[in-house]
N, C-alpha and C positions, 0 to 999 in steps of 0.2 A: 504494500500500500504506500503510495506517495501522496502527500498533501502539500500543495503549494499555494501561497498567498498570491493572487493574480491582480487584485485591485483593492484599494483602500481609500475611503473618503469620509470626511466629516459630514454627518447628516444634520446635526444641530448642536449648538453650544449656547450656554447661558451662565451668568454669574451665579454662584451658589447663593441661595437665599439667606443663609446665616453666617457662612464663613467667608470673611473678607479675603480676597486674593486667590480664591479657588474658583475654577471654572468646571462645570460639568457638561456632559453632552453624550451623544451617541455617534459611534463610528461604524460605517458600513464596510464590512470586510467580505470579499468574495474569494472563496477557496476552491481550488480544483483538486479533485481526488481521483487517482488512478487505482482502481481496484478490480482485479481479475480481468485486466485488459479493457475495462470500460471506464470512460471518463464521466465523472459526476461533478456538478457545480453546486456549491453551497453558499448561500448568502446569509451573513450573520449581521445582526445589529448589536453592537457591543457597548454597554454603558461604561463611560470612562470619566475620570476627573484629573485635573492637574492644578498644581499651585503655580500662580502666575504673578510676576512683579507688576507694579503699576506702570502703565505706559507701554506694555507689551503689544505688539502689532497683532492683528487678527490672523495673519498668516503664520506667525510664530505660535499662537495659541492653537491653531489647527494642527500644526506640526507636533506640538506637545501631546495633543489628544490622540493623534494617529500613532505616535510612538508608544503611548500607553497601550493602545489596542494591539499593536504589532507584538508587544511583549506578551500580552494575553494569548494571542494566537500561537506564539512560539511555545508557551507553556502547554497549550492544548496539544500541539503537534508532538511535544516531548512525552506527554502522558499517553498518547495513542500509539507510540512506537512499540513494536513487539520486542520482548526481551531477546537478547542474543542467543 
């Protein structure tokens, strides 16, 4: 089984209602899985958060949220790997 991240994008983001400097949102991740010679595509909506400094640009906020989601996907891939 191979699982690859083929697309990632921020769906939405907003300031946390109670924690100053924290942004929450959802990231759409598209994964491609090859299993028994067949390709399957999986679309996930991953809830994420990031602590952001004042004055951070929206593109940097989006990047921070996508990096959080990519780490979550990496942990998912690691947990799905077959033992040697």
